TIRO-2110 file (N, C-alpha, C; in Angstrom, 1 decimal):
// TIRO-2110
0.8, -1.2, 0.0, N, 1, A
0.0, 0.0, 0.0, CA, 1, A
0.9, 1.3, 0.0, C, 1, A
0.4, 2.3, -0.6, N, 2, A
1.1, 3.6, -0.6, CA, 2, A
0.8, 4.3, 0.7, C, 2, A
1.5, 5.4, 0.9, N, 3, A
1.2, 6.2, 2.1, CA, 3, A
-0.2, 6.7, 2.1, C, 3, A
-0.6, 7.2, 0.9, N, 4, A
-2.0, 7.7, 0.8, CA, 4, A
-3.0, 6.7, 1.0, C, 4, A
-2.8, 5.4, 0.6, N, 5, A
-3.8, 4.4, 0.8, CA, 5, A
-3.8, 4.0, 2.3, C, 5, A
-2.6, 4.0, 3.0, N, 6, A
-2.6, 3.7, 4.4, CA, 6, A
-3.3, 4.8, 5.2, C, 6, A
-3.0, 6.0, 4.8, N, 7, A
-3.7, 7.2, 5.5, CA, 7, A
-5.2, 7.1, 5.4, C, 7, A
-5.7, 6.8, 4.2, N, 8, A
-7.1, 6.7, 3.9, CA, 8, A
-7.7, 5.6, 4.7, C, 8, A
-7.1, 4.5, 4.7, N, 9, A
-7.6, 3.3, 5.4, CA, 9, A
-7.6, 3.5, 6.9, C, 9, A
-6.5, 4.1, 7.5, N, 10, A
-6.5, 4.4, 8.9, CA, 10, A
-7.6, 5.4, 9.3, C, 10, A
-7.7, 6.4, 8.5, N, 11, A
-8.8, 7.4, 8.8, CA, 11, A
-10.1, 6.8, 8.8, C, 11, A
-10.4, 5.8, 7.9, N, 12, A
-11.7, 5.1, 7.9, CA, 12, A
-11.9, 4.3, 9.1, C, 12, A
-10.8, 3.5, 9.5, N, 13, A
-10.9, 2.7, 10.7, CA, 13, A
-11.2, 3.6, 11.9, C, 13, A
-10.5, 4.8, 12.0, N, 14, A
-10.7, 5.7, 13.2, CA, 14, A
-12.1, 6.2, 13.2, C, 14, A
-12.6, 6.6, 12.0, N, 15, A
-14.0, 7.1, 11.9, CA, 15, A
-15.0, 6.1, 12.5, C, 15, A
-14.7, 4.8, 12.2, N, 16, A
-15.6, 3.7, 12.7, CA, 16, A
-15.2, 3.2, 14.1, C, 16, A
-14.3, 3.9, 14.7, N, 17, A
-13.8, 3.6, 16.1, CA, 17, A
-13.2, 2.1, 16.1, C, 17, A
-12.6, 1.7, 15.1, N, 18, A
-12.0, 0.4, 15.0, CA, 18, A
-10.5, 0.5, 15.1, C, 18, A
-10.0, 1.0, 16.2, N, 19, A
-8.6, 1.3, 16.4, CA, 19, A
-7.8, 0.0, 16.5, C, 19, A
-8.3, -1.0, 17.1, N, 20, A
-7.6, -2.3, 17.2, CA, 20, A
-7.4, -3.0, 15.9, C, 20, A
-8.4, -2.9, 15.0, N, 21, A
-8.3, -3.5, 13.7, CA, 21, A
-7.2, -2.7, 12.9, C, 21, A
-7.2, -1.4, 13.1, N, 22, A
-6.2, -0.6, 12.4, CA, 22, A
-4.8, -1.0, 12.8, C, 22, A
-4.6, -1.2, 14.1, N, 23, A
-3.3, -1.6, 14.5, CA, 23, A
-2.9, -2.9, 13.9, C, 23, A
-3.8, -3.9, 14.0, N, 24, A
-3.6, -5.2, 13.5, CA, 24, A
-3.1, -5.2, 12.0, C, 24, A
-3.8, -4.4, 11.2, N, 25, A
-3.6, -4.4, 9.8, CA, 25, A
-2.5, -3.5, 9.3, C, 25, A
-2.4, -2.3, 9.9, N, 26, A
-1.6, -1.3, 9.3, CA, 26, A
-0.3, -1.0, 10.0, C, 26, A
-0.1, -1.5, 11.2, N, 27, A
1.1, -1.2, 12.0, CA, 27, A
2.2, -2.2, 11.8, C, 27, A
3.5, -1.7, 11.9, N, 28, A
4.6, -2.6, 11.9, CA, 28, A
4.8, -3.2, 13.3, C, 28, A
5.4, -4.4, 13.3, N, 29, A
5.6, -5.0, 14.6, CA, 29, A
6.4, -4.2, 15.6, C, 29, A
7.3, -3.3, 15.1, N, 30, A
8.2, -2.5, 15.9, CA, 30, A
7.7, -1.0, 16.1, C, 30, A
6.4, -0.8, 15.7, N, 31, A
5.8, 0.5, 15.8, CA, 31, A
6.0, 1.2, 17.1, C, 31, A
6.1, 2.5, 17.1, N, 32, A
6.2, 3.3, 18.3, CA, 32, A
5.1, 4.3, 18.4, C, 32, A
4.6, 4.5, 19.6, N, 33, A
3.5, 5.5, 19.9, CA, 33, A
4.0, 6.5, 20.9, C, 33, A
3.9, 7.8, 20.6, N, 34, A
4.4, 8.9, 21.5, CA, 34, A
3.2, 9.8, 21.8, C, 34, A
3.0, 9.8, 23.1, N, 35, A
1.9, 10.7, 23.7, CA, 35, A
2.4, 12.0, 24.1, C, 35, A
1.5, 13.0, 24.3, N, 36, A
2.0, 14.3, 24.9, CA, 36, A
2.4, 13.9, 26.3, C, 36, A
3.3, 14.7, 26.9, N, 37, A
3.8, 14.5, 28.2, CA, 37, A
2.8, 14.5, 29.3, C, 37, A
1.6, 15.1, 29.1, N, 38, A
0.7, 15.3, 30.2, CA, 38, A
-0.5, 14.4, 30.1, C, 38, A
-0.4, 13.2, 29.6, N, 39, A
-1.6, 12.3, 29.5, CA, 39, A
-1.5, 11.3, 30.7, C, 39, A
-2.4, 11.5, 31.7, N, 40, A
-2.3, 10.7, 32.9, CA, 40, A
-2.6, 9.2, 32.6, C, 40, A
-1.8, 8.4, 33.2, N, 41, A
-2.0, 6.9, 33.1, CA, 41, A
-1.4, 6.3, 31.9, C, 41, A
-0.7, 7.0, 31.1, N, 42, A
0.0, 6.5, 29.9, CA, 42, A
1.5, 6.9, 29.9, C, 42, A
2.3, 6.0, 29.4, N, 43, A
3.7, 6.2, 29.2, CA, 43, A
3.9, 7.2, 28.1, C, 43, A
4.9, 8.0, 28.1, N, 44, A
5.2, 9.0, 27.1, CA, 44, A
5.4, 8.2, 25.8, C, 44, A
6.1, 7.1, 25.8, N, 45, A
6.4, 6.3, 24.6, CA, 45, A
6.1, 4.8, 24.8, C, 45, A
5.5, 4.2, 23.9, N, 46, A
5.1, 2.8, 23.9, CA, 46, A
5.7, 2.2, 22.6, C, 46, A
6.5, 1.1, 22.8, N, 47, A
7.2, 0.5, 21.7, CA, 47, A
6.7, -1.0, 21.5, C, 47, A
6.4, -1.3, 20.2, N, 48, A
6.1, -2.7, 19.8, CA, 48, A
4.6, -2.9, 19.7, C, 48, A
4.2, -3.7, 18.7, N, 49, A
2.8, -3.9, 18.4, CA, 49, A
2.0, -4.5, 19.6, C, 49, A
2.6, -5.4, 20.4, N, 50, A
1.9, -6.0, 21.5, CA, 50, A
1.6, -4.9, 22.6, C, 50, A
2.6, -4.1, 22.8, N, 51, A
2.5, -3.0, 23.8, CA, 51, A
1.4, -2.0, 23.3, C, 51, A
1.4, -1.7, 22.0, N, 52, A
0.3, -0.8, 21.5, CA, 52, A
-1.1, -1.4, 21.7, C, 52, A
-1.2, -2.7, 21.5, N, 53, A
-2.5, -3.4, 21.8, CA, 53, A
-2.9, -3.3, 23.2, C, 53, A
-1.9, -3.4, 24.1, N, 54, A
-2.2, -3.3, 25.5, CA, 54, A
-2.6, -1.8, 25.9, C, 54, A
-2.0, -0.9, 25.3, N, 55, A
-2.3, 0.5, 25.5, CA, 55, A
-3.7, 0.8, 25.0, C, 55, A
-4.1, 0.2, 23.9, N, 56, A
-5.5, 0.3, 23.3, CA, 56, A
-6.5, -0.3, 24.3, C, 56, A
-6.2, -1.5, 24.8, N, 57, A
-7.1, -2.1, 25.8, CA, 57, A
-7.2, -1.3, 27.0, C, 57, A
-6.1, -0.7, 27.5, N, 58, A
-6.2, 0.1, 28.7, CA, 58, A
-7.0, 1.4, 28.5, C, 58, A
-6.9, 2.0, 27.3, N, 59, A
-7.7, 3.2, 27.0, CA, 59, A
-9.2, 2.8, 27.0, C, 59, A
-9.5, 1.7, 26.3, N, 60, A
-10.9, 1.3, 26.1, CA, 60, A
-11.5, 0.9, 27.5, C, 60, A
-10.7, 0.4, 28.4, N, 61, A
-11.2, 0.1, 29.7, CA, 61, A
-11.6, 1.4, 30.5, C, 61, A
-11.0, 2.5, 30.2, N, 62, A
-11.2, 3.8, 30.8, CA, 62, A
-12.5, 4.5, 30.3, C, 62, A
-13.0, 4.1, 29.1, N, 63, A
-14.1, 4.7, 28.5, CA, 63, A
-15.4, 4.1, 28.9, C, 63, A
-16.3, 5.0, 29.4, N, 64, A
-17.6, 4.5, 29.8, CA, 64, A
-18.5, 4.5, 28.6, C, 64, A
-18.5, 5.6, 27.7, N, 65, A
-19.3, 5.6, 26.5, CA, 65, A
-18.7, 6.5, 25.5, C, 65, A
-19.0, 6.2, 24.2, N, 66, A
-18.5, 7.0, 23.1, CA, 66, A
-19.7, 7.6, 22.4, C, 66, A
-19.6, 8.8, 22.0, N, 67, A
-20.7, 9.5, 21.4, CA, 67, A
-20.4, 10.0, 20.0, C, 67, A
-19.2, 9.6, 19.4, N, 68, A
-18.9, 10.0, 18.1, CA, 68, A
-17.4, 10.3, 17.9, C, 68, A
-16.9, 10.0, 16.7, N, 69, A
-15.5, 10.3, 16.4, CA, 69, A
-15.5, 10.9, 15.0, C, 69, A
-14.7, 11.9, 14.8, N, 70, A
-14.6, 12.5, 13.5, CA, 70, A
-13.1, 12.5, 13.2, C, 70, A
-12.8, 12.4, 11.9, N, 71, A
-11.4, 12.5, 11.4, CA, 71, A
-11.3, 13.3, 10.2, C, 71, A
-10.4, 14.3, 10.2, N, 72, A
-10.2, 15.1, 9.0, CA, 72, A
-9.6, 14.3, 7.9, C, 72, A
-9.6, 14.9, 6.7, N, 73, A
-8.9, 14.2, 5.6, CA, 73, A
-7.4, 14.2, 5.9, C, 73, A
-6.8, 13.2, 5.6, N, 74, A
-5.3, 13.1, 5.8, CA, 74, A
-4.5, 14.1, 5.0, C, 74, A
-3.5, 14.6, 5.5, N, 75, A
-2.5, 15.5, 4.8, CA, 75, A
-1.3, 14.7, 4.7, C, 75, A
-0.8, 14.5, 3.5, N, 76, A
0.4, 13.6, 3.2, CA, 76, A
1.6, 14.4, 2.7, C, 76, A
2.7, 14.0, 3.3, N, 77, A
4.0, 14.6, 2.9, CA, 77, A
5.1, 13.5, 2.9, C, 77, A
5.5, 13.1, 1.7, N, 78, A
6.5, 12.0, 1.7, CA, 78, A
6.0, 10.7, 2.3, C, 78, A
6.8, 10.3, 3.3, N, 79, A
6.4, 9.0, 4.0, CA, 79, A
5.7, 9.3, 5.3, C, 79, A
5.1, 10.5, 5.4, N, 80, A
4.4, 10.9, 6.7, CA, 80, A
3.0, 11.4, 6.3, C, 80, A
2.1, 11.3, 7.2, N, 81, A
0.7, 11.9, 7.1, CA, 81, A
0.2, 12.3, 8.4, C, 81, A
-0.8, 13.1, 8.4, N, 82, A
-1.4, 13.5, 9.7, CA, 82, A
-2.9, 13.8, 9.4, C, 82, A
-3.7, 13.8, 10.5, N, 83, A
-5.1, 14.2, 10.5, CA, 83, A
-5.4, 14.6, 11.9, C, 83, A
-6.6, 15.3, 12.0, N, 84, A
-7.1, 15.7, 13.2, CA, 84, A
-8.2, 14.7, 13.6, C, 84, A
-8.1, 14.2, 14.8, N, 85, A
-9.0, 13.2, 15.4, CA, 85, A
-9.8, 13.9, 16.5, C, 85, A
-11.1, 13.8, 16.5, N, 86, A
-11.9, 14.4, 17.6, CA, 86, A
-12.8, 13.3, 18.1, C, 86, A
-12.7, 13.0, 19.4, N, 87, A
-13.6, 12.0, 20.0, CA, 87, A
-14.5, 12.6, 21.1, C, 87, A
-15.7, 12.3, 21.0, N, 88, A
-16.7, 12.7, 22.0, CA, 88, A
-16.9, 11.5, 22.9, C, 88, A
-16.3, 11.6, 24.1, N, 89, A
-16.3, 10.4, 25.0, CA, 89, A
-16.7, 10.8, 26.5, C, 89, A
-17.1, 9.8, 27.2, N, 90, A
-17.2, 9.9, 28.6, CA, 90, A
-16.4, 8.9, 29.3, C, 90, A
-15.4, 9.3, 30.1, N, 91, A
-14.5, 8.4, 30.8, CA, 91, A
-15.2, 8.0, 32.1, C, 91, A
-14.9, 6.8, 32.5, N, 92, A
-15.5, 6.3, 33.8, CA, 92, A
-15.2, 7.2, 34.9, C, 92, A
-16.2, 7.6, 35.7, N, 93, A
-16.0, 8.5, 36.8, CA, 93, A
-15.8, 9.9, 36.4, C, 93, A
-16.0, 10.3, 35.1, N, 94, A
-15.7, 11.6, 34.7, CA, 94, A
-16.9, 12.2, 33.9, C, 94, A
-16.7, 13.4, 33.4, N, 95, A
-17.7, 14.1, 32.6, CA, 95, A
-17.5, 13.7, 31.2, C, 95, A
-18.5, 13.9, 30.4, N, 96, A
-18.4, 13.8, 28.9, CA, 96, A
-17.5, 14.9, 28.5, C, 96, A
-16.7, 14.6, 27.5, N, 97, A
-15.7, 15.5, 27.0, CA, 97, A
-15.4, 15.3, 25.5, C, 97, A
-14.9, 16.4, 24.9, N, 98, A
-14.5, 16.3, 23.5, CA, 98, A
-13.0, 16.4, 23.5, C, 98, A
-12.3, 15.4, 23.0, N, 99, A
-10.9, 15.3, 22.9, CA, 99, A
-10.5, 15.5, 21.5, C, 99, A
-9.6, 16.5, 21.2, N, 100, A
-9.2, 16.8, 19.8, CA, 100, A
-7.6, 16.7, 19.8, C, 100, A
-7.1, 15.9, 18.9, N, 101, A
-5.7, 15.8, 18.8, CA, 101, A
-5.2, 15.7, 17.4, C, 101, A
-4.0, 16.2, 17.1, N, 102, A
-3.3, 16.1, 15.9, CA, 102, A
-2.6, 14.8, 15.9, C, 102, A
-2.8, 14.0, 15.0, N, 103, A
-2.2, 12.6, 14.9, CA, 103, A
-1.2, 12.6, 13.7, C, 103, A
0.1, 12.3, 14.0, N, 104, A
1.1, 12.3, 13.0, CA, 104, A
1.7, 10.9, 12.9, C, 104, A
1.8, 10.4, 11.6, N, 105, A
2.2, 9.0, 11.4, CA, 105, A
3.3, 9.0, 10.4, C, 105, A
4.2, 8.0, 10.6, N, 106, A
5.3, 7.8, 9.7, CA, 106, A
5.2, 6.3, 9.2, C, 106, A
5.4, 6.2, 7.8, N, 107, A
5.3, 4.9, 7.2, CA, 107, A
6.6, 4.5, 6.6, C, 107, A
6.9, 3.2, 6.8, N, 108, A
8.1, 2.6, 6.2, CA, 108, A
7.7, 1.2, 5.7, C, 108, A
8.1, 0.8, 4.5, N, 109, A
7.9, -0.5, 3.9, CA, 109, A
6.4, -0.9, 4.0, C, 109, A
5.5, 0.0, 3.8, N, 110, A
4.1, -0.3, 3.7, CA, 110, A
3.4, -0.4, 5.0, C, 110, A
4.0, 0.0, 6.1, N, 111, A
3.4, -0.2, 7.5, CA, 111, A
3.7, 1.1, 8.3, C, 111, A
2.8, 1.4, 9.2, N, 112, A
3.0, 2.5, 10.1, CA, 112, A
4.1, 2.1, 11.1, C, 112, A
5.1, 2.9, 11.2, N, 113, A
6.2, 2.6, 12.2, CA, 113, A
6.2, 3.6, 13.4, C, 113, A
5.5, 4.7, 13.2, N, 114, A
5.4, 5.6, 14.4, CA, 114, A
4.1, 6.4, 14.3, C, 114, A
3.6, 6.7, 15.5, N, 115, A
2.5, 7.6, 15.6, CA, 115, A
2.8, 8.6, 16.8, C, 115, A
2.4, 9.8, 16.6, N, 116, A
2.6, 10.8, 17.7, CA, 116, A
1.4, 11.7, 17.8, C, 116, A
1.0, 12.0, 19.0, N, 117, A
-0.2, 12.8, 19.2, CA, 117, A
0.1, 14.1, 19.9, C, 117, A
-0.6, 15.1, 19.4, N, 118, A
-0.5, 16.5, 20.0, CA, 118, A
-1.8, 17.0, 20.3, C, 118, A
-2.0, 17.6, 21.5, N, 119, A
-3.3, 18.1, 22.0, CA, 119, A
-3.1, 19.6, 22.2, C, 119, A
END
């Protein structure tokens, strides 16, 4: 797949809130995820596909309900792409909130090798 095809496919998975399926299909085994420094309960950097799956499970366990997810059209530059992801969620024990982040991805050999989130 090209970078544009990967970007389009990931955006569609995210719009459908199918984050686990996206990781399974589109991510390299050695993929790295980098969070903003101020995300409680999560490491700044997560390495490896299995660790990313665990991170996804941990986040899903924190969510009480989802009320919609939107994803902008991907912006592509060379082997990288980005989009804006907005989630309307209610975390367990918390208030309903809208979380918006800029998601930046790097692709190598047809797989996503890194993701970084900015809020």
